[in-house]
ROKERO-297337 format. One record per residue: residue in three letters; z, y, x of N, C-alpha, C in turn. Coordinates in steps of 0.1 Angstrom, whole numbers, plus 2048, in hexadecimal, padded with zeros to 3 digits. Atoms other than C-alpha are relative to their C-alpha. Last residue first. Layout:
N
ALAZYXZYXZYX/...
//
This chain:
392
ALA8098088088AC7A04C88087F97F5/PRO80380E7FB8C47BA4D47F77F97F6/ASP80480880C8C17DF4CA7FC7F2805/GLU80780D7FE8D47F34E47FD7F97F3/GLN80D7FD7FB8DE8184E07F77F3800/ALA8077F880A8FD8144CA7F1802804/ALA80380980C9097F74DF7F88087F6/GLN80B8097FD90580D4FE7FD7F87F4/ALA80C7F880091B8284EF7F47F8803/ARG8037FC80E93580E4E77F48097FF/GLY80780B8089347FE5097FC8047F3/THR7F780580A93B81D51D7F97F77F7/PHE7FA80D7FC92C82B53D80B7FC7F5/ARG7F68017F591884752D8067F2802/THR7F58088048F784651A80A80080B/GLU80280E7FC8E086352180D7F97FC/PRO7F68098058D98865157FE7F2803/GLN80480780C8C189852D80C7F87FB/ASN7F87FA80A8D18AE5487FD7FA7F2/PHE7F38058018C58985648098067F5/TRP80080D8078A189F55C80E7FB7FF/ALA7FB7FE80D8A78C35678017F47F7/SER80980180B8A18B758A8078027F3/ASP8017F38078B78C45A67F87FF7F3/PRO7F37FC8058C18A15B380080D7F8/SER7F87F87F689D8975B680D8047FA/HIS8007F180389187C59E80880780A/VAL7F67FA7F78888575A57FE80F7FE/GLY8067F87F587684758880B806808/LEU7FA8027F387A82F56B7FA80980A/GLY8068077F687183B5488087FF80D/GLY80C7FB7FA88684652B7FB7F780C/GLN80B8018088AA83F5207F4806808/GLN8087F38038C68395377F47FD7F7/VAL80D8048058E281E53B7F880D7FB/HIS80180180F8FE82E54F7F27FA7FD/ALA80B80980390D8325727FF7FE7F1/GLY7FF80E7FB9238505757F47F87FC/GLN80280980B92387055F8027F1805/GLN7F580180993188C5747FF7F57F6/ASP80380780C91A88A59280C7FE7F7/ILE7F780B8039248A55AB7FB7F97F3/ARG7F57FD80A9078BA5B68097F47FF/LEU7FF80880C8F48B35D680B8057F7/PRO7F57FB80A8E78C75F38007F87F4/THR8047FF80E8D28B060B80C8067F8/VAL7F57F88068D18B16317FC8037F1/HIS8067FC80C8BC89564180B8077F8/TRP7F880280C8C98956647F98047F4/THR8057FB80D8B18926818097FC7F5/ILE80780B8078C388F6A37FC8067F2/GLY8088087F78CC8A96BD7F97F47F9/SER7F980C7FB8E98B96AB7F87F780A/GLU7FC7FE7F28DA8DC6A88077F3806/ARG80D8007F88C78D268880480280F/ALA80680D7FE8E88C86787F47FF809/ILE7F68077F68F88EA67E7FA7F2803/SER8027FA7F38D98FB66D8097F980B/ASP80C8057FB8DB8E36507FD80580E/VAL7FE80E7FD8FF8EB64A7F47FA807/ALA7F88007F48F791064B8037F2805/GLU8097FC7F68DC90B63180780080E/ALA80880C7FD8F48F761B7F680480B/SER80A80380A90B91561D7F97F3804/PRO80E7FC7FE92A9166337F77FC7F5/GLU8098027F493D9256238047F3806/GLN7FA8047F394C9266007F67FF80B/GLY7FB7F47F993C93A5E38077FD80D/ASP8097F580093891B5CD80780D806/PHE8017FA80D9509005D87F780C800/ALA7FD7F280194B8EC5F77FF8047F1/LEU7FC7FC80D9498C860380380F800/VAL7FA7F37FF9358BD6228038047F1/LEU8007F980C92D89862480780D802/VAL7F57F68019238876447FE8077F3/ALA8037F380690E86764580D809800/PRO7FF7F47F791784C65E7FD80D7FA/GLY80A7FA7F892D84264D7F37F9801/ALA7FE8057F394982C6407F680680A/GLY7FD80F80094B8416218037FB80E/SER80280680E93C8636278027F1801/VAL80980B7FF94B8716487FF7FA7F1/VAL7F980D7FE95B89263F7F57F6802/ALA80980B7FE9528B76408087F3803/ALA7F780B8049668D46317F77F3801/ALA80580880B9518ED64580A7F57FD/GLY7F87FE80C96390765A7FC7F87F4/ALA8067F58079499096768078037F3/ARG7FE7F47F895F8F468C7FA80C7FA/ARG7F27FC80295F8DB67080480C808/LEU7FF7FA80D9398D967080F8057FE/ALA8077F48009378D46968028077F2/GLY7F97F67F99528B96957FA80E800/LEU7F47FD8089418A667980880B807/LEU8037F780B9208A968B80C8047F8/ALA8047F37FA92E89B6AB7FD80A7F5/ALA7F47F97FB94187F6997FC80E805/THR7F97FC80C92187568680C808804/GLU8077F580690D8756A68078057F4/PRO7FD7F37F99288606B77F980C7FA/MET80A7F780592784469D80280E806/ILE80C8078049388266AC7F58087F9/ALA8078077F595183A6C07F37F97FC/ALA8087F77F995A8516A37F87FA80B/ARG80E80480296683568D7F7809809/TYR80380E7FA98A8376997F27FC7FF/PRO7FF8007F198C85D6947FD7F2806/GLN80B7F97FA97E85A670801800810/HIS80B8097FE99783F6647F5807808/LEU7FE80F8029BB84B6607F37F8803/PHE7FA8057F49BE86F66D8007F0800/ASP7FD80E8009A88826548067FB80E/GLU7FC8057F39A58A764C8057F1800/THR80A80B7FC9948AD62B8027FB80E/ALA7FF80D8089B28BF61C7F77F5804/GLU7F58077FA9B28DA6388027F27F9/PHE8038037F298F8E562E80C7F8806/LEU80A80C7FF9958E26087FE7FC80F/VAL7FA8097F69B58F86097F67F4802/GLN7FD7F97F49A59175F88057F680B/PRO80B8017F79959015DD80380680E/ALA7FB7F87F59B78FD5CB7F580080B/GLY7FB7F28049AE8F25A880580880C/THR7FD7FE80E9A48CD5A580580E7FD/LEU80B8038089928C65C68028037F1/ALA80C7F77FD9AB8D85DB7F47FE7F7/ALA7FD7F28049C98C85CA7F4809802/ILE80180080E9BA8A55CE80380E7FA/LEU80E8018049B38AD5F27FF8007F1/LEU8067F37FF9D78B95F87F28007FB/ALA7FA7F880C9E58985EC7FA80E800/SER80680680C9CD8866048058077F4/ARG80D7FB8029D689E6207FA7FA7F3/ALA8007F28039FB89761D7F28067FD/ALA7FA80080D9F687161D80080F7FB/ASN80A8048099E087563B8048017F2/ALA80A7F58019FA88864E7F57FD7F6/ALA7F97F5807A1486D6467F780C7FE/ALA7FF80580E9FD85165180680B7F7/ASP80E7FF8069F58646718007FC7F2/ALA8037F2802A1A8696787F28027FA/TYR7FA7FC80CA218446727FD80F7FE/PRO7F37F97FEA0883B68D8068057F3/VAL8017F27FC9ED82368180D807802/ALA7F57F88039EB7FD67F7FD80E805/PRO7F78078099D17E267F80C8087FB/PRO7F58077FA9B87FA68F8087F97F6/LEU7F37FB80599780367E80B7F8806/THR7FB7F77F69777FC69280E8057FD/GLN7FB8087F496F7DD67E80680980A/ARG7F280580396C7F265E8067F980C/ALA7F77F580094E80566D80F7FC7FD/ALA7FF7FC7F293C7E567580A80C801/GLU7F78097F99437D865280280480E/THR7F27FD8039347F764380A7F7807/ALA7FA80A8099137F165580F8047FE/LEU7F48077FA9058106658067F77F6/PRO7F58048098E382065D80B7FA809/VAL7FD80E7FD8CC83467580C7FC7F7/PRO80B80A8028BA8536698037F2802/PRO8078037F48D98686637F57F67FE/VAL80380E7FE8E38766417F87FD80D/CYS8078017F48F489763D7FE7F2804/ALA80080D7F98FF89A6197F780280C/VAL80C8007F89088BD60B8017F3808/ALA8008087F49218BD5EE7F3802808/ARG80E8047FB9298D65D38027F780C/LEU8008087F49488DE5BE7F27FB803/THR8057F87F49438FA5A58007F880D/ALA80F8018009468E25877FA80880C/ALA8067F480496B8DE5907F07FF801/VAL8017F67F59788BB5937F880B7FB/PRO80A7F58029858A457880080980C/VAL7FA7F37FF9988855867F680B7FE/ARG8097F57FE98E86357B80780D800/LEU7FC7F48089A98495807F580A803/LEU8067F37FC9A082658C80680B7F7/ARG7FE7F580A9B080458E7F980C804/ALA8027F27FB9A87E45A18028097F4/GLY80E7FC7FE9B77C45947FF80E805/PRO8027F37FA9D87B15907F1803802/ALA80D8007FB9DA7945777FD80E806/GLY8018087F59FE78B5707F3800807/PRO7F48027F89FD79854D7FE7F780C/GLY7F68058089D97A154380D7FE808/ARG80680880A9B87AD55080B7FA7F7/VAL7F980D7FE9C77CA5637FC7F77F5/ALA8088087F79B07E85668077F3803/SER7F88077F69BE7F85477F77F8809/GLY7F58078069A480F5368097F980B/CYS80580D80398481854980B7F87F9/ALA7F580A7FE98983D54B7FA7F37FC/GLY7F77FD7F597485D54F80B7F5802/PRO8068037F395585253B80A80280B/ASP7FA7F77F696A85151B7FB7FC80E/ALA80A7FD7F695A8414FC80580B80A/ALA80A7F68049788334EB7F680380B/GLY80C8068059898124F17F580A7FD/PRO8078077F69A48205087F37FA7FB/ASP7F980D7FE9AE83B4EE7F87F780A/ALA80480B80999F85D4F28087F4803/ALA80A8087FA9B187A5047FE7F47F6/GLY80D7FE8079C48944F07F57F7805/PRO7FF7FD80E9E18975087F28017FA/GLY7FA7F38049DB88752A7FF8027F1/ARG80A7F68049C486D53780580D7FB/ALA8057F97F59DB85854C7F780C7FC/ASP7F67F77FB9F184B5307FA80A80A/PRO8007F38089D283C52080A80A805/GLY80080280F9CB82353B80280D7F9/SER80D7FF8059C082855F7FF7FD7F1/ALA8067F37FD9E283256B7F18017FC/GLY8027FE7F29F18155587F980D803/PRO8067F37FD9FE80E53580080180F/GLY7FA7F5807A057E85317FA80D805/SER80A7F8806A007CB54880680B7F9/THR7FE7FD80EA1A7BC55F7F38087FC/VAL7FC80C808A177A95808038047F1/ALA80980B7FFA047C15968037F47F7/ALA80D7FD805A147E158B7F67F5800/PRO7FF80080FA377D25907F28037FA/THR7FB7F4805A2E7CA5B58008007F0/GLY7F1800801A2B7A65BF80680D7FB/PRO7FA80C806A067A85CA810801801/ARG7FE80A7F69FC7CD5D38077F47F9/PRO7F28037FE9EE7E15B78027F580A/ALA7FC80D8059CA7EB5BD80E7FD802/TRP7F58077F89BD80E5C28027F27F9/ALA7FF80E8039A28265B780A7F9809/ILE7F68067F89A284C5B38007F17FD/ALA7F980B8059818595A480A7FC80B/LEU7F78047F697087B5A88097F57FA/GLY7F67F67FB9528815928087FA80B/GLY8057F27FE94186358280B809805/ALA7F97F58089538465727FA80D802/LEU80080280F93C82957C80680B7F9/CYS80E80280593183559F8017FE7F1/ALA8077F38029538445A67F37FE7FA/ALA7F97F88099658235A07F980D7FD/VAL80480580E94A80F5B18078087F6/ASN80E7FC80394F8245D17FC7FC7F2/ASP8027F28009758215D27F28057FC/PRO8037FA80D97A7FD5C67FC80F801/HIS7F67F58009787E75E67FB8097F4/GLY7F58027F79677C65EA80A80B801/GLU8017F67F59467D15DA80B7FD80B/LEU80C8027F99437B15C47FF80A80C/ALA80080D7FA9677B25BA7F47FD808/ALA7F77FF7F59677D75B38017F3808/ALA8067F77F59487D459E80980080C/LEU80B8087FA9567B658A7FA80880C/GLN7FA80B7F89767C95837F67F8807/PHE7FA7FB7F49637E85798067F5808/VAL80A7FC7F794D7D556180680680D/GLN80680C7FA96A7C35527F580480A/GLU7F68057F697C7E454C7FA7F4807/ASP8007F77F595D7F353B8097FB80B/SER7FA7F380295D7D55247FE80880D/LEU7F77FD7F69437B952780680E7FE/ALA7FC80E7FC9317AA50980A80180C/PRO8088057F59317CE4FB8057F2804/GLU7F97FE7F39407D44D97F87FA80B/GLY8017F27FB92B7D84BA80780380D/PRO80D7FA8039367B74AB80080F804/ARG8017FB80E9547AB4BE7F38067FD/GLY7FF7F280394F7984DE7FF8037F2/PRO80B7FA8079567734E080280F7FE/GLY80280380E9717694F97F48077FA/GLY7F77F880997E77A5187FE7FC7F2/SER7F38067FF96F76053080A8077F6/GLY7FC8067F394C76A52680E7FA7FF/GLY7F27FB7FC94A77F5068057FA80D/SER7F780B80192D76A4F880E804804/GLY80380B7F69177884F280A7F57FD/GLY7FB80D8049277A34DB7FE7F680B/PRO7F28018059127C14E08047F27FC/GLY7FD7FA80D8F27BC4F480E8007FC/ALA7F98098098ED7A350F8028067F3/LEU80A80A8038D37B95218067F57F6/ALA8097FA80A8EB7D65207F67F57FB/ARG7F87FE80C9077C25327F68057F5/ALA7FD80D8068EE7B654C8078017F3/ALA80D8068068E17D95528037F37F9/LEU8037F980C9057E75567F37FB7F9/LEU7F680480A90E7CC56F7FD8077F3/GLY80280E8058EE7D05838097FC7F5/SER80D8008078F07F65857FE7F27FA/CYS7FD7FB80E9157F458F7F38007F8/ILE7F780980790D7DC5AC8028067F2/ALA80780D8048EF7EF5B88087F77F8/ALA80A7FD80A9018115B77F87F47FB/ALA7F87FE80D91F8025C97F68047F5/SER7FD80D8059077F55E48088017F3/SER80B8068058F78175E98037F27FA/GLY7FE80880B9188285EC7F47F97FA/LEU8027F980D9108456028007F77F4/GLY7F37FC80591E8386237FF8087F3/ARG7FD7F37FB8FC83763680E8057FB/GLY7F88017F48F381263380480E806/HIS7F880C7FD8D881761980780180D/PRO8038067F38CC83A60E80A7F4802/ILE7F47FF7F78CF8415E97FE7F980D/ALA8007F37F88AD8495D980D800809/ASN7F47FC7F98A58265CB7FE80E808/ALA8057F37FA88C81D5B080C806807/CYS7F67F77FA8947F85A87F880C806/ARG8077F57F887F7E259180B809804/LEU7F87F47FB88E7C15857F7809808/ALA80A7F77F987D7A557080880D803/ILE7FC7F27FD89678A5677F4807807/GLY8077F97F589176755880380F801/PRO80A8097FB8A174E5407F980580C/PRO80D7FE8078C076453C7F67F6806/GLN80A7FA7F88E175654A7F38027F8/GLY80E8058008FF74F5337F7808809/GLY80280D80592475452D7F27FA800/MET8037FF80F92C77952F7FC7F27FA/GLU7F47FC80793D7755517FE8007F1/ALA7F680B7FF92076155E80D8037F8/PHE80580A80990877C5528097F4800/ALA7FD7FC80D91D7965647FB7F67F5/ALA7F180080191D7835858048047F1/ARG7FC80E8018F877D58280F7FE7FD/MET80480480D8F17A257C8057F17FE/ALA7F77F980A9057AB59B7FD7FB7F2/ARG7F38077FF8F37915B080A8067F6/VAL80180D8078D279F5A380D7F9801/VAL8017FD80F8DB7C35AC8007F27F9/LEU7F37FC8058E67B75CF8008037F1/HIS8007F18028C67A55D680D8047F9/GLN7F67FA7F78D17815E17FF8107FF/GLU7F38028068BE7715C380B807808/GLY7FF80980B89D77F5D180E8007FA/ALA7F38077FF8A27905F38027F67F4/SER80280E7FD87D7995F580D7F8800/ALA80680680C8827BA5E27FE7F1803/THR7F680980789B7C45FD7F97F87F4/ALA80180E7FA87E7D26128097F67F9/ALA80B80780687C7F15FB7FF7F1805/GLY7FE80E80089F7FB6067F57F87FA/GLU7F68057F689B8205FD8017F17FE/GLY7F77F67FB87C8285E78097F980B/SER8077F57FA86C80C5D380B80A805/VAL7F77F57FB87A7E95CB7F780B806/GLU8087F57FA86A7CE5B680980C803/VAL7F97F47FB87C7AE5AD7F6809807/ALA8097F77FA86E79159880780D804/LEU7FA7F47FB88477358F7F5808807/GLY8027FB7F387975557B80780D803/GLY7FB8087F587674E5567FD80680D/ALA80180E80486C75A5338057F780C/THR80D80680187777E53C8017F17FD/VAL7FF80E8018957945377F27FA7FE/SER80480780C88E7B75428037F1801/VAL7FF80E80089E7CE55C7FC7FB7F2/GLU80580480E8977F25668007F0801/ILE80680E8028AB8005837FB7FF7F2/GLU80380480E8B382358F7FA7F2800/ASP80980C8018C482F5AF7FE7FD7F1/TYR80080B8098D18535AE7F77F4804/LEU80B8067FA8DC8725C18007F17FB/ALA80C8008088F38895AE7F47FC808/LEU8097F57FC91387F5C07F37FE7F8/ALA80E80380493186B5B47F780C802/LEU8077F58069518705C87F27FD7FC/GLY80F8018009688545D37FB80C7F7/LEU8077F680698D8545DE7F17FE800/ALA7FA7FC80C9A38365E67F880B7F8/ASP80180C80A9958226038078047F3/PHE80680C7FB99F83F61B8027F47F5/GLY7FE80980B9A785F6087FA7F2803/PRO7F48078009AB8736288027F67F6/GLY7F77FD7F698787D62E80C7F87FF/LEU8007F180097387B60E80A80580A/ASN7F67FC7F797C85560D802810800/ALA7F280480095D84B5FA80880680B/SER7FA7FE7F293C85D5F480F7FC7FF/THR7F27FD7FF9288505D680580280E/ALA7FA8037F390484E5CC80F804800/PRO8007F67F68FD84E5A78057FB80E/ALA7F38007F98F283259180080A80B/ARG8007F77F58D583257780E801806/VAL7F37FC7FC8CF8145607FE80A80C/ARG8017F77F48B080B54D80E805803/VAL7F47F77FF8AF7ED5357FF80880D/PRO7FB7FE7F388F7DD52A80C809800/ARG8047F37F988D7D55058047FF80F/ARG80E8017FE88E7B24F57FB80C809/SER8087F48048B37B14FA7F27FE803/TRP8047F77F68C278E4FF7F880C7FA/ILE80C7FA8068D677A4E67FC80C80A/MET8027F27FC8EF7644F87F38047FA/
//
């Protein structure tokens, strides 16, 4: 393995999964970012964390970014002699805004960039000159495996709105390769081939015949879509939220959720007038209300005011979606949150359309409204990264 002499900087967006009815399937990337800088050193491991989760600096090898890097290095066939990692975090931890997905995706992309084009190719054989040591597909598969579910990492890597799923064992999609929903057939006329620089797709998400894996499809959403995140002061573990879900749900609720999920895709891609109805959920939010009553109370108040409000991921944050010109405004959301009796941090956010990527320039936490976000940067694609990186 030939390691880069330069430090690698990666920026990864926050994500909100589920979006109401799209349980474990839908993810939306938000313009709130964690950034890391990683260098290969002569030996040892040094971790520095500022911003959210500063206490995790003492985790050492168990730090999630480090674990992701180690997994990527193992896949590529070698570990560097030493690692120096700096994290500047803006995504709240334990609030349902995808902080773990951002950490995983950042670590994987940083490791790939540190190895430079080619590498040893890991289990897939030697990389071709100019090609990344890990393909975009391999990065996504590793991210989904580390996260345990693909919805957040799909949106984090692809940007925008992502649909994620995994073929069930024994189904034709799980035992055959070939064109799939995340392959070239899903992109439409005039789209690039699977190997081209396309931030909206990762190619086939199946590693080969008989090897099922997570899949994703990036869905374009209107530039007028906005979000408002309401973040409470106390976190909630995702596992605790999952334990409240029943082993079975009524057939009528499942059918209603299927209809709302289809309606939500329509709302986000061209029918904004149905957004409020499309964000209604019957599958997971009602069952989680008991362990996060403040979230349930704010959700109810916002929806009574006509807001397309949902629990963000497993909670306890609440996300309000709206298109330009729709009510309520961010100021109205903040007013409703202030009446709830607890302190909510209310933040208007744009939709991130780029996804996690290697960036140029210095490391720092930037506000979501900063013009810095409009600078040209490297997208989530191996070929673009290979053109930027100059390995030793």
